LUMRO-21347 format. One line per 10 residues: their letters; for each residue x, y, z of N, C-alpha, C, O. Coordinates in pm, whole numbers. Example, Ala and Ser with C-alpha at 12.3 -4.5 7.8 and 13.67 -1.06 7.14 Angstrom:
BEGIN
AS	1319 -569 780 1230 -450 780 1320 -330 780 1424 -332 846 ~ 1285 -225 708 1367 -106 714 1290 3 787 1341 114 804
# end
This chain:
BEGIN
MGTQTDADFE	-1369 -3112 -708 -1324 -2982 -695 -1278 -2942 -910 -1293 -3002 -1017 ~ -1225 -2816 -865 -1187 -2766 -1045 -1157 -2879 -1073 -1164 -2977 -998 ~ -1105 -2874 -1227 -1039 -2953 -1255 -906 -2877 -1266 -900 -2755 -1258 ~ -823 -2940 -1281 -632 -2962 -1278 -573 -3078 -1324 -611 -3192 -1299 ~ -446 -3035 -1414 -464 -3133 -1501 -253 -3106 -1465 -195 -3025 -1393 ~ -200 -3220 -1558 -51 -3251 -1451 33 -3104 -1546 151 -3072 -1528 ~ -68 -3030 -1647 -21 -2990 -1698 0 -2810 -1626 92 -2733 -1655 ~ -120 -2781 -1527 -104 -2649 -1476 15 -2657 -1338 49 -2560 -1271 ~ 49 -2756 -1325 227 -2779 -1275 288 -2752 -1361 391 -2711 -1306 ~ 305 -2742 -1481 446 -2775 -1515 492 -2615 -1500 418 -2519 -1521
PRRYRVRHRT	621 -2607 -1463 677 -2417 -1459 718 -2398 -1548 776 -2455 -1640 ~ 661 -2238 -1499 645 -2199 -1638 698 -2013 -1582 720 -1980 -1465 ~ 706 -1909 -1724 686 -1751 -1690 657 -1675 -1693 631 -1616 -1797 ~ 647 -1638 -1603 513 -1525 -1683 593 -1329 -1658 683 -1296 -1581 ~ 537 -1265 -1728 530 -1095 -1724 354 -1094 -1655 250 -1151 -1686 ~ 406 -966 -1520 304 -946 -1543 343 -828 -1473 430 -801 -1390 ~ 182 -717 -1578 154 -607 -1544 22 -548 -1542 -78 -554 -1613 ~ 76 -462 -1385 -31 -379 -1344 -17 -241 -1314 79 -202 -1249 ~ -104 -164 -1355 -165 -26 -1408 -197 34 -1274 -234 -60 -1203 ~ -201 159 -1199 -297 142 -1139 -322 325 -1144 -259 381 -1055
TYSYAADVTG	-390 404 -1219 -444 522 -1261 -585 567 -1181 -694 509 -1183 ~ -544 703 -1103 -570 760 -995 -592 855 -1109 -488 885 -1168 ~ -765 940 -1181 -808 1094 -1155 -850 1139 -1127 -962 1090 -1108 ~ -833 1299 -1079 -902 1355 -1072 -913 1498 -1115 -817 1569 -1149 ~ -1028 1531 -1111 -1146 1690 -1092 -1034 1782 -1086 -1019 1859 -1181 ~ -960 1786 -998 -870 1953 -988 -702 1877 -900 -648 1769 -875 ~ -688 1982 -887 -491 1968 -843 -505 1861 -695 -560 1883 -587 ~ -429 1739 -748 -372 1714 -575 -204 1759 -559 -95 1731 -610 ~ -253 1835 -465 -65 1914 -472 21 1793 -317 122 1837 -262 ~ -35 1665 -276 86 1608 -221 -35 1438 -196 -149 1405 -162
CYERGCLHPR	82 1389 -236 33 1205 -219 143 1209 -163 238 1287 -165 ~ 100 1045 -76 146 922 21 142 879 17 49 857 94 ~ 189 724 -50 135 606 -107 217 496 -54 329 495 -106 ~ 200 416 21 194 256 68 174 203 -35 112 269 -118 ~ 215 73 -70 187 -44 -117 267 -177 -156 373 -181 -94 ~ 249 -278 -234 315 -432 -223 314 -390 -388 225 -350 -463 ~ 416 -411 -401 491 -364 -552 616 -471 -611 678 -466 -717 ~ 620 -513 -561 714 -617 -570 695 -768 -590 624 -798 -494 ~ 720 -892 -666 679 -1006 -610 765 -1011 -477 832 -923 -423 ~ 736 -1186 -430 785 -1252 -364 815 -1324 -386 749 -1392 -465
ETPSQQVRSN	983 -1388 -320 1077 -1508 -350 953 -1622 -238 907 -1601 -126 ~ 942 -1703 -302 913 -1845 -204 953 -1950 -291 1003 -1938 -402 ~ 933 -2027 -247 999 -2237 -300 948 -2187 -403 1030 -2175 -494 ~ 834 -2147 -431 717 -2208 -578 771 -2125 -667 761 -2177 -778 ~ 846 -1975 -676 837 -1833 -742 1019 -1757 -722 1064 -1722 -613 ~ 1075 -1749 -821 1158 -1690 -857 1160 -1529 -929 1185 -1527 -1050 ~ 1146 -1459 -893 1157 -1334 -936 1234 -1277 -988 1296 -1200 -915 ~ 1276 -1280 -1140 1354 -1254 -1233 1432 -1118 -1281 1541 -1086 -1326 ~ 1252 -1033 -1226 1288 -856 -1230 1139 -821 -1205 1029 -864 -1237 ~ 1220 -665 -1092 1109 -648 -1116 1117 -439 -1163 1212 -372 -1122
TIEVSPEPDL	1039 -394 -1221 1022 -261 -1251 888 -129 -1172 774 -135 -1126 ~ 966 -50 -1190 830 44 -1102 860 193 -1137 949 271 -1103 ~ 718 208 -1243 694 344 -1296 600 426 -1280 511 442 -1364 ~ 611 520 -1117 589 642 -1150 525 782 -1179 562 885 -1123 ~ 454 776 -1243 419 969 -1331 288 1001 -1226 198 926 -1189 ~ 322 1177 -1188 453 1232 -1204 635 1160 -1131 660 1066 -1055 ~ 672 1202 -1161 796 1122 -1105 832 1176 -973 891 1281 -947 ~ 771 1059 -872 771 1080 -735 941 1177 -682 1055 1169 -728 ~ 872 1275 -549 990 1324 -490 1028 1222 -386 1132 1265 -337 ~ 1000 1121 -334 1065 992 -262 1023 869 -304 908 848 -341
MTEHVDHFGN	1136 760 -299 995 656 -348 1150 514 -227 1267 479 -238 ~ 1047 492 -145 1205 372 -76 1115 249 -95 1010 241 -159 ~ 1200 126 -5 1185 -1 -17 1202 -83 97 1312 -133 120 ~ 1076 -107 191 1203 -218 297 1069 -338 310 968 -325 240 ~ 1082 -434 393 1107 -563 425 975 -517 540 1009 -444 633 ~ 821 -562 531 772 -568 599 785 -696 731 844 -804 728 ~ 711 -638 830 675 -780 955 654 -950 903 688 -1055 957 ~ 576 -917 761 478 -1074 741 629 -1114 608 608 -1207 530 ~ 722 -1063 600 781 -1080 449 808 -1024 360 910 -1046 296 ~ 735 -948 335 658 -853 179 740 -766 160 823 -743 248
HSHYVEVRTP	741 -688 32 870 -548 14 717 -520 -22 617 -567 -76 ~ 768 -409 46 657 -286 56 764 -154 86 854 -132 167 ~ 681 -58 -60 734 65 -80 650 224 -43 530 249 -46 ~ 723 279 -21 691 421 6 643 471 -64 603 549 22 ~ 578 529 -198 573 642 -239 500 790 -199 394 814 -140 ~ 607 885 -262 593 1024 -188 567 1142 -369 640 1156 -467 ~ 465 1184 -342 467 1314 -504 402 1452 -405 318 1461 -315 ~ 492 1549 -479 428 1664 -395 425 1764 -520 398 1884 -513 ~ 464 1685 -647 412 1796 -752 281 1783 -802 216 1679 -798 ~ 246 1884 -846 67 1869 -824 38 1767 -942 127 1733 -1020
HTELAVTKTS	-76 1726 -948 -97 1630 -1063 -263 1613 -1046 -309 1630 -933 ~ -333 1588 -1130 -440 1578 -1151 -426 1384 -1202 -537 1339 -1233 ~ -370 1335 -1207 -343 1213 -1272 -232 1129 -1155 -158 1185 -1075 ~ -245 1021 -1170 -91 941 -1050 -103 750 -1150 -190 664 -1165 ~ -13 763 -1176 -33 702 -1240 116 524 -1171 236 545 -1189 ~ 90 444 -1134 189 350 -1068 193 223 -1162 83 191 -1206 ~ 289 153 -1197 275 80 -1290 402 -43 -1286 514 -34 -1335 ~ 351 -146 -1219 456 -256 -1202 460 -383 -1306 354 -438 -1334 ~ 560 -420 -1352 621 -460 -1398 729 -623 -1347 829 -609 -1277 ~ 690 -739 -1389 753 -835 -1323 790 -917 -1426 749 -890 -1539
VVDVAWPRTD	874 -1030 -1403 899 -1132 -1428 947 -1258 -1332 1039 -1255 -1251 ~ 860 -1371 -1363 885 -1465 -1304 887 -1612 -1301 779 -1644 -1351 ~ 941 -1701 -1275 987 -1807 -1267 886 -1893 -1186 933 -1927 -1077 ~ 752 -1939 -1211 680 -2034 -1080 701 -2216 -1153 735 -2271 -1258 ~ 661 -2247 -1030 679 -2427 -1020 662 -2411 -879 729 -2391 -778 ~ 528 -2431 -919 435 -2534 -747 435 -2690 -767 440 -2745 -877 ~ 430 -2749 -654 427 -2860 -626 280 -2969 -573 259 -2974 -451 ~ 232 -3011 -621 96 -3084 -621 83 -3098 -454 163 -3168 -391 ~ 14 -3053 -412 -44 -3129 -269 -24 -3275 -201 -93 -3373 -231 ~ 63 -3275 -123 41 -3472 -125 -94 -3458 -8 -91 -3433 113
LDELDRHTVA	-201 -3485 -96 -315 -3453 10 -279 -3631 148 -279 -3644 271 ~ -262 -3704 60 -245 -3798 198 -209 -3853 318 -254 -3938 395 ~ -57 -3734 306 52 -3745 354 -63 -3594 541 -53 -3588 663 ~ -164 -3499 408 -214 -3442 515 -296 -3569 556 -236 -3634 642 ~ -416 -3622 519 -480 -3701 581 -401 -3846 719 -465 -3935 775 ~ -268 -3817 730 -174 -3887 839 -222 -3801 931 -225 -3860 1039 ~ -265 -3679 943 -327 -3650 1094 -496 -3592 1105 -521 -3515 1013 ~ -561 -3605 1157 -688 -3468 1159 -707 -3375 1204 -640 -3373 1308 ~ -761 -3284 1193 -794 -3132 1185 -743 -3108 1343 -648 -3034 1369 ~ -824 -3187 1452 -715 -3164 1615 -564 -3185 1629 -488 -3108 1689
EAVELLAGEA	-520 -3331 1549 -412 -3329 1576 -318 -3252 1493 -201 -3244 1532 ~ -355 -3196 1382 -262 -3070 1373 -278 -2974 1356 -246 -2912 1254 ~ -344 -2927 1465 -406 -2777 1542 -307 -2842 1669 -226 -2756 1702 ~ -296 -2932 1727 -213 -2965 1872 -42 -3011 1833 35 -3016 1929 ~ 24 -3050 1665 152 -3036 1696 203 -2903 1675 298 -2846 1727 ~ 92 -2855 1563 140 -2726 1491 172 -2564 1631 239 -2461 1618 ~ 63 -2632 1785 169 -2591 1850 254 -2594 1991 238 -2549 2105 ~ 342 -2663 1931 429 -2745 2007 535 -2723 1878 652 -2703 1908 ~ 499 -2726 1740 639 -2680 1691 655 -2592 1571 750 -2580 1494 ~ 552 -2539 1574 568 -2357 1495 649 -2280 1516 740 -2327 1584
DPVERVSYLL	663 -2167 1485 751 -2035 1570 666 -1987 1582 592 -1964 1486 ~ 644 -1958 1678 512 -1876 1827 472 -1769 1744 354 -1742 1723 ~ 565 -1710 1698 546 -1558 1598 453 -1538 1535 360 -1457 1525 ~ 521 -1697 1459 428 -1678 1311 262 -1783 1303 160 -1773 1235 ~ 297 -1857 1389 158 -1904 1423 84 -1796 1493 -19 -1756 1440 ~ 130 -1735 1623 31 -1666 1664 -25 -1497 1558 -121 -1427 1590 ~ 43 -1478 1467 -18 -1361 1377 -93 -1432 1291 -192 -1360 1273 ~ -107 -1537 1223 -188 -1625 1162 -280 -1651 1224 -383 -1665 1157 ~ -291 -1669 1364 -428 -1766 1438 -527 -1649 1556 -605 -1671 1649 ~ -482 -1544 1501 -565 -1429 1633 -677 -1320 1527 -650 -1314 1407
PSALVDLSPE	-759 -1265 1563 -853 -1242 1480 -797 -1196 1398 -685 -1243 1377 ~ -854 -1055 1289 -774 -916 1213 -824 -822 1211 -921 -818 1288 ~ -805 -728 1153 -901 -588 1126 -1073 -657 1024 -1193 -631 1036 ~ -989 -753 930 -1093 -792 803 -1154 -954 892 -1248 -1026 859 ~ -1057 -968 1008 -1153 -1174 966 -1211 -1120 1086 -1115 -1063 1137 ~ -1302 -1104 1155 -1341 -1117 1269 -1394 -1271 1297 -1442 -1340 1208 ~ -1371 -1328 1479 -1411 -1443 1438 -1545 -1410 1538 -1552 -1401 1661 ~ -1636 -1397 1444 -1758 -1387 1503 -1853 -1512 1560 -1831 -1615 1496 ~ -1937 -1523 1648 -2004 -1706 1651 -2029 -1690 1517 -1921 -1732 1476 ~ -2093 -1659 1413 -2156 -1697 1262 -2071 -1802 1210 -2094 -1913 1162
VRAYAARLLP	-1913 -1700 1247 -1776 -1797 1113 -1759 -1880 1217 -1780 -1994 1176 ~ -1726 -1880 1355 -1651 -2024 1397 -1806 -2153 1410 -1781 -2273 1399 ~ -1926 -2115 1429 -2019 -2224 1317 -2001 -2279 1240 -1997 -2402 1235 ~ -1976 -2169 1121 -1978 -2226 992 -1839 -2335 1000 -1813 -2453 974 ~ -1792 -2252 1037 -1617 -2398 1067 -1598 -2505 1112 -1524 -2598 1079 ~ -1678 -2489 1205 -1751 -2593 1312 -1794 -2748 1245 -1754 -2863 1264 ~ -1917 -2672 1140 -1974 -2815 1002 -1827 -2787 942 -1799 -2703 1028 ~ -1785 -2788 913 -1624 -2796 765 -1523 -2858 820 -1466 -2937 744 ~ -1476 -2849 941 -1350 -2870 996 -1365 -2932 1162 -1272 -2899 1236 ~ -1467 -3013 1218 -1456 -3052 1279 -1365 -3148 1314 -1352 -3242 1236
GDRPLGEAVL	-1268 -3143 1465 -1115 -3187 1430 -1159 -3304 1479 -1153 -3306 1602 ~ -1200 -3402 1431 -1206 -3545 1394 -1176 -3585 1227 -1169 -3690 1163 ~ -1167 -3468 1205 -1224 -3500 995 -1088 -3496 973 -1032 -3403 1030 ~ -979 -3608 871 -891 -3599 827 -828 -3437 802 -913 -3351 778 ~ -702 -3400 806 -644 -3297 745 -715 -3266 553 -805 -3199 501 ~ -639 -3334 520 -684 -3286 397 -792 -3241 361 -833 -3133 319 ~ -851 -3375 392 -1030 -3347 300 -1104 -3259 369 -1202 -3204 320 ~ -1060 -3238 498 -1132 -3100 532 -1113 -2966 463 -1198 -2885 427 ~ -968 -2964 454 -907 -2832 363 -964 -2884 206 -890 -2821 131 ~ -1010 -2926 161 -1078 -2997 24 -1187 -2942 24 -1231 -2855 -51
DLTRTIFAQF	-1253 -3019 150 -1396 -2919 161 -1388 -2816 212 -1428 -2734 129 ~ -1367 -2780 279 -1345 -2593 261 -1368 -2508 173 -1451 -2418 165 ~ -1230 -2571 55 -1210 -2479 -13 -1328 -2535 -132 -1309 -2450 -219 ~ -1395 -2591 -165 -1573 -2699 -247 -1668 -2607 -188 -1730 -2526 -255 ~ -1685 -2624 -9 -1817 -2530 9 -1876 -2459 -43 -1987 -2460 -97 ~ -1712 -2312 -12 -1759 -2196 -16 -1773 -2176 -190 -1862 -2106 -241 ~ -1691 -2235 -251 -1698 -2266 -382 -1862 -2326 -445 -1895 -2326 -563 ~ -1920 -2359 -366 -2032 -2389 -387 -2184 -2314 -391 -2276 -2296 -472 ~ -2145 -2277 -235 -2222 -2209 -156 -2257 -2025 -194 -2360 -1969 -158 ~ -2175 -1975 -253 -2127 -1863 -260 -2156 -1810 -372 -2131 -1910 -438
RYAKGATSVK	-2183 -1750 -433 -2177 -1683 -594 -2070 -1544 -636 -2065 -1427 -597 ~ -1999 -1617 -724 -1903 -1476 -755 -1980 -1323 -761 -2070 -1386 -816 ~ -2024 -1201 -757 -2092 -1094 -794 -1966 -1008 -803 -1853 -1041 -768 ~ -1995 -923 -840 -1875 -796 -810 -1965 -728 -750 -2085 -756 -751 ~ -1907 -618 -684 -2028 -510 -691 -2102 -551 -530 -2115 -489 -424 ~ -2134 -667 -568 -2239 -709 -409 -2163 -730 -265 -2214 -817 -193 ~ -2050 -665 -213 -1985 -675 -98 -1825 -522 -167 -1752 -509 -265 ~ -1845 -465 -70 -1690 -349 12 -1638 -371 62 -1682 -457 139 ~ -1487 -327 89 -1392 -361 235 -1472 -381 356 -1461 -480 429 ~ -1586 -243 381 -1663 -229 507 -1732 -398 520 -1746 -437 636
TTLPELLDKR	-1770 -488 419 -1859 -625 472 -1798 -677 565 -1682 -636 560 ~ -1818 -767 674 -1788 -803 746 -1793 -941 691 -1823 -967 574 ~ -1760 -1035 790 -1777 -1170 755 -1960 -1232 836 -2070 -1275 799 ~ -1931 -1219 884 -2149 -1232 882 -2186 -1168 870 -2251 -1160 974 ~ -2213 -1076 808 -2303 -1027 610 -2253 -1062 546 -2311 -1044 439 ~ -2101 -1147 523 -2119 -1213 395 -2202 -1370 377 -2254 -1414 275 ~ -2193 -1422 489 -2235 -1531 514 -2371 -1523 507 -2437 -1627 500 ~ -2443 -1370 509 -2607 -1407 531 -2600 -1351 315 -2689 -1384 236 ~ -2510 -1293 286 -2545 -1248 186 -2559 -1378 57 -2638 -1396 -35 ~ -2458 -1441 100 -2370 -1626 15 -2343 -1512 -138 -2394 -1558 -239
EGVCQDFAHL	-2279 -1392 -153 -2208 -1378 -276 -2102 -1223 -233 -2073 -1146 -140 ~ -2079 -1249 -366 -1919 -1114 -312 -1853 -1195 -415 -1909 -1266 -499 ~ -1652 -1162 -390 -1523 -1145 -452 -1456 -1262 -386 -1478 -1328 -284 ~ -1344 -1261 -507 -1237 -1393 -403 -1174 -1306 -309 -1125 -1367 -214 ~ -1158 -1147 -305 -1132 -1141 -150 -1168 -1150 -57 -1099 -1158 45 ~ -1331 -1151 -66 -1407 -1199 67 -1372 -1344 64 -1296 -1393 148 ~ -1418 -1400 -13 -1423 -1589 -34 -1283 -1622 57 -1310 -1670 167 ~ -1134 -1605 28 -1035 -1546 101 -1017 -1495 260 -929 -1510 345 ~ -1103 -1448 257 -1105 -1382 431 -1208 -1519 533 -1172 -1566 641 ~ -1372 -1565 436 -1389 -1677 501 -1329 -1803 501 -1368 -1891 578
AVGCLRAVGL	-1210 -1827 399 -1177 -1938 448 -1041 -1904 557 -986 -1984 633 ~ -1012 -1759 536 -930 -1759 658 -984 -1784 781 -921 -1879 826 ~ -1050 -1756 844 -1198 -1719 894 -1208 -1813 997 -1188 -1803 1118 ~ -1260 -1953 891 -1264 -2038 944 -1132 -2162 984 -1131 -2244 1075 ~ -1068 -2146 919 -976 -2182 960 -886 -2173 1117 -849 -2265 1190 ~ -872 -2033 1133 -800 -2012 1194 -957 -1981 1385 -925 -1953 1500 ~ -1062 -1998 1344 -1128 -2031 1383 -1153 -2185 1457 -1252 -2204 1527 ~ -1048 -2295 1430 -1100 -2416 1454 -916 -2444 1542 -867 -2542 1597 ~ -858 -2286 1514 -681 -2339 1585 -591 -2378 1402 -474 -2413 1415 ~ -625 -2374 1306 -506 -2349 1183 -468 -2194 1196 -542 -2104 1234
PARYVSGYLE	-367 -2188 1165 -296 -2020 1180 -311 -2051 1035 -255 -2141 973 ~ -394 -1963 991 -406 -1932 831 -374 -1757 765 -390 -1656 834 ~ -322 -1754 603 -286 -1619 576 -365 -1568 452 -436 -1659 409 ~ -372 -1493 404 -463 -1376 279 -318 -1377 259 -209 -1354 310 ~ -401 -1431 119 -279 -1408 -1 -314 -1334 -113 -431 -1343 -148 ~ -224 -1248 -189 -261 -1149 -288 -173 -1206 -428 -60 -1245 -398 ~ -205 -1215 -565 -122 -1202 -626 -261 -1234 -721 -381 -1222 -696 ~ -180 -1285 -850 -233 -1304 -972 -298 -1404 -1019 -336 -1468 -921 ~ -335 -1457 -1121 -388 -1606 -1183 -395 -1554 -1273 -448 -1443 -1274 ~ -330 -1624 -1422 -321 -1635 -1537 -482 -1691 -1595 -497 -1808 -1558
TQPPPGRPKL	-550 -1663 -1640 -664 -1695 -1704 -688 -1706 -1920 -637 -1650 -2017 ~ -762 -1779 -1903 -774 -1794 -2095 -922 -1704 -2133 -1025 -1688 -2068 ~ -883 -1664 -2248 -1004 -1620 -2337 -1108 -1744 -2343 -1103 -1862 -2308 ~ -1201 -1664 -2401 -1327 -1791 -2432 -1279 -1857 -2554 -1173 -1820 -2604 ~ -1345 -1949 -2603 -1207 -2014 -2707 -1264 -1923 -2858 -1368 -1858 -2860 ~ -1183 -1936 -2960 -1178 -1842 -3022 -1206 -1708 -3052 -1257 -1671 -3157 ~ -1153 -1588 -2899 -1151 -1474 -2900 -1027 -1486 -2827 -1009 -1581 -2751 ~ -917 -1372 -2850 -807 -1313 -2815 -803 -1276 -2727 -903 -1210 -2700 ~ -665 -1285 -2580 -681 -1216 -2502 -677 -1037 -2498 -575 -976 -2530 ~ -797 -968 -2456 -802 -872 -2439 -683 -782 -2374 -685 -837 -2264
AGSDASHAWT	-565 -669 -2358 -483 -607 -2365 -535 -543 -2183 -588 -435 -2207 ~ -539 -563 -2043 -576 -505 -1932 -652 -596 -1843 -656 -594 -1720 ~ -730 -701 -1949 -847 -739 -1913 -807 -864 -1796 -909 -920 -1756 ~ -661 -925 -1725 -639 -927 -1634 -692 -902 -1520 -737 -790 -1544 ~ -724 -926 -1396 -682 -874 -1250 -625 -959 -1135 -596 -1078 -1120 ~ -620 -811 -1036 -547 -915 -926 -695 -982 -876 -814 -952 -892 ~ -591 -1128 -779 -643 -1207 -714 -527 -1240 -566 -408 -1226 -537 ~ -712 -1318 -478 -674 -1340 -324 -684 -1485 -309 -730 -1547 -405 ~ -640 -1569 -175 -681 -1659 -209 -604 -1726 -20 -598 -1660 84 ~ -581 -1798 -32 -553 -1850 151 -490 -1930 166 -505 -2037 106
SVMVPGGTWV	-362 -1901 282 -277 -2027 276 -263 -2046 433 -234 -1954 510 ~ -301 -2241 488 -269 -2266 570 -223 -2356 589 -216 -2456 517 ~ -141 -2318 799 17 -2372 823 -55 -2523 870 -150 -2562 938 ~ 88 -2594 763 18 -2778 839 138 -2812 940 200 -2720 992 ~ 168 -2939 964 211 -3007 1045 313 -3057 925 279 -3109 819 ~ 505 -3015 986 619 -3062 927 653 -2909 848 732 -2919 754 ~ 613 -2801 871 658 -2689 844 658 -2613 739 715 -2509 708 ~ 577 -2688 687 522 -2625 556 356 -2540 521 274 -2537 612 ~ 319 -2469 374 209 -2473 404 71 -2516 266 127 -2588 184 ~ -50 -2496 233 -55 -2502 178 -193 -2404 121 -293 -2378 189
DLDPTNDHLA	-168 -2365 -8 -254 -2275 -74 -420 -2312 -141 -414 -2390 -236 ~ -521 -2280 -113 -631 -2278 -158 -737 -2147 -205 -779 -2044 -152 ~ -751 -2206 -316 -871 -2087 -377 -1003 -2133 -369 -1019 -2240 -427 ~ -1109 -2086 -313 -1234 -2076 -287 -1320 -2052 -380 -1427 -2107 -403 ~ -1254 -1948 -444 -1271 -1864 -548 -1286 -1957 -703 -1356 -1912 -794 ~ -1190 -2125 -720 -1176 -2122 -844 -1219 -2263 -798 -1219 -2349 -886 ~ -1254 -2296 -683 -1255 -2479 -617 -1088 -2541 -665 -1072 -2620 -758 ~ -1033 -2514 -623 -909 -2568 -649 -795 -2516 -523 -796 -2408 -463 ~ -712 -2614 -509 -560 -2629 -476 -463 -2546 -594 -460 -2555 -717 ~ -366 -2440 -469 -255 -2336 -632 -187 -2392 -660 -104 -2457 -596
DSRYVVTAWG	-225 -2371 -874 -127 -2463 -910 19 -2339 -997 47 -2219 -997 ~ 46 -2404 -1026 179 -2258 -1169 95 -2178 -1278 119 -2124 -1386 ~ -19 -2197 -1194 -100 -2059 -1254 -52 -1944 -1193 -24 -1838 -1250 ~ -43 -1968 -1078 9 -1856 -935 66 -1778 -933 172 -1841 -941 ~ 99 -1671 -928 191 -1605 -913 154 -1495 -759 40 -1453 -738 ~ 228 -1475 -702 254 -1440 -520 317 -1295 -560 429 -1268 -604 ~ 174 -1187 -519 312 -1086 -496 331 -1068 -317 441 -1042 -270 ~ 201 -1088 -226 245 -1082 -81 112 -1168 49 -10 -1187 43 ~ 185 -1188 122 49 -1236 159 40 -1140 410 117 -1104 499 ~ -47 -1149 395 -43 -1117 493 -170 -1187 619 -199 -1307 622
RDFRDVSPLK	-221 -1101 696 -357 -1108 796 -458 -1088 712 -545 -1158 762 ~ -513 -1030 601 -604 -1021 567 -580 -918 500 -459 -896 509 ~ -637 -831 429 -655 -722 279 -549 -636 366 -428 -654 370 ~ -621 -544 431 -489 -449 459 -343 -464 498 -276 -361 504 ~ -286 -587 526 -146 -575 518 -131 -547 378 -64 -445 362 ~ -181 -618 232 -116 -668 130 -172 -540 19 -158 -530 -103 ~ -244 -445 128 -284 -370 -57 -220 -384 -169 -132 -470 -168 ~ -241 -307 -294 -155 -311 -395 -124 -114 -354 -11 -90 -396 ~ -159 -41 -320 -148 130 -315 -304 101 -227 -416 50 -230 ~ -168 209 -122 -313 323 -41 -220 455 35 -107 487 72
GVIFTESPSS	-333 494 28 -199 647 135 -339 768 111 -451 732 75 ~ -308 886 136 -287 941 186 -304 1092 78 -192 1139 58 ~ -395 1158 22 -392 1274 -73 -452 1371 -22 -550 1364 52 ~ -359 1529 -81 -414 1656 -41 -471 1745 -188 -408 1772 -290 ~ -615 1776 -149 -678 1838 -303 -797 1878 -272 -851 1849 -165 ~ -845 1942 -353 -1011 1998 -331 -1048 1947 -424 -1148 2014 -448 ~ -1039 1833 -544 -1069 1791 -627 -1203 1733 -549 -1189 1704 -430 ~ -1321 1717 -606 -1433 1700 -592 -1454 1511 -569 -1492 1442 -475 ~ -1423 1491 -666 -1424 1349 -766 -1265 1308 -780 -1165 1375 -756 ~ -1278 1178 -824 -1152 1107 -837 -1239 977 -957 -1361 970 -974
RLEVAVDVTR	-1140 893 -1021 -1168 817 -1059 -1019 713 -1073 -906 739 -1116 ~ -1086 570 -1010 -954 439 -1076 -947 372 -1151 -1053 393 -1210 ~ -903 304 -1199 -886 263 -1355 -737 158 -1296 -620 187 -1269 ~ -826 16 -1295 -659 -58 -1296 -638 -148 -1393 -739 -216 -1410 ~ -535 -181 -1474 -539 -238 -1608 -415 -356 -1525 -325 -324 -1447 ~ -450 -498 -1577 -361 -606 -1552 -345 -717 -1658 -443 -776 -1704 ~ -179 -754 -1706 -171 -836 -1798 -96 -967 -1707 -43 -947 -1597 ~ -100 -1058 -1751 -27 -1167 -1706 -49 -1276 -1871 -136 -1317 -1947 ~ 119 -1282 -1846 139 -1312 -2063 237 -1424 -1973 298 -1402 -1869 ~ 229 -1546 -2049 296 -1648 -2051 457 -1609 -2169 465 -1555 -2279
LEQGD	551 -1665 -2083 679 -1581 -2168 729 -1729 -2217 725 -1800 -2116 ~ 766 -1792 -2309 911 -1865 -2295 1005 -1852 -2236 1025 -1731 -2222 ~ 1100 -1925 -2178 1171 -1954 -2066 1274 -1876 -2082 1330 -1812 -1993 ~ 1306 -1879 -2211 1442 -1777 -2225 1396 -1639 -2319 1455 -1601 -2419 ~ 1265 -1570 -2253 1264 -1443 -2259 1261 -1399 -2183 1260 -1276 -2184
# end
């Protein structure tokens, strides 16, 4: 597993700034967007503040809580524009506990599946167990999962090995995949980004009967030794969460080869990326081209800030 220390689980406060800018070669006359623009409250995270800035000024902006408990915002801009900028700035307190792997190992994978079938909320369980648009439980996924998550394997050991194996067998490569890449294609290519690896882990867990969700958020990163951290150099992140007996979830990050700790900030979760997109929508324009720029800063604050 990737190296984690006690310090990685200590409580801390973050300011997360996420700016999305769309630029067009001609006027956009109507823009209708939906996105997850507010972090979640979770057992490991408290949201202290959240501000949303939209330019041009939106004609309408509303918020509701979706089926998965995420804050979902609708933004409507009817002012003609060639640039749309949406900036979310959040301050959150984060304190993740260590996962008790010995407790997980009290059950095998098969025993955990059976226990969850009887004790879990049936709607929540099924929501995260069935295939979804980006997590197709194909024969290739089922075969890959069967090797890593056999029914007689201790649950904690199996979850760790799933995390470790995806990290070891797949190369992180920007541009190697797209939102249309399927899991069988990913298994063949053996390269992708955090979104792909999170989808694969979700698919493997669902394939053996363990409910799993796709989690979108941020991860605190550090610059190379002796170099300053550049503004806007962070990025959004994705990982996987699996339901375990006792009514809890365990978050695993196959991109970085460890379980989640207090460096992780949660924005939203769902069946796959489509449920938690930072921003998506429809525009009306005759522009022949567009450009997307995303700048993210995850800054650790003093508790009094």
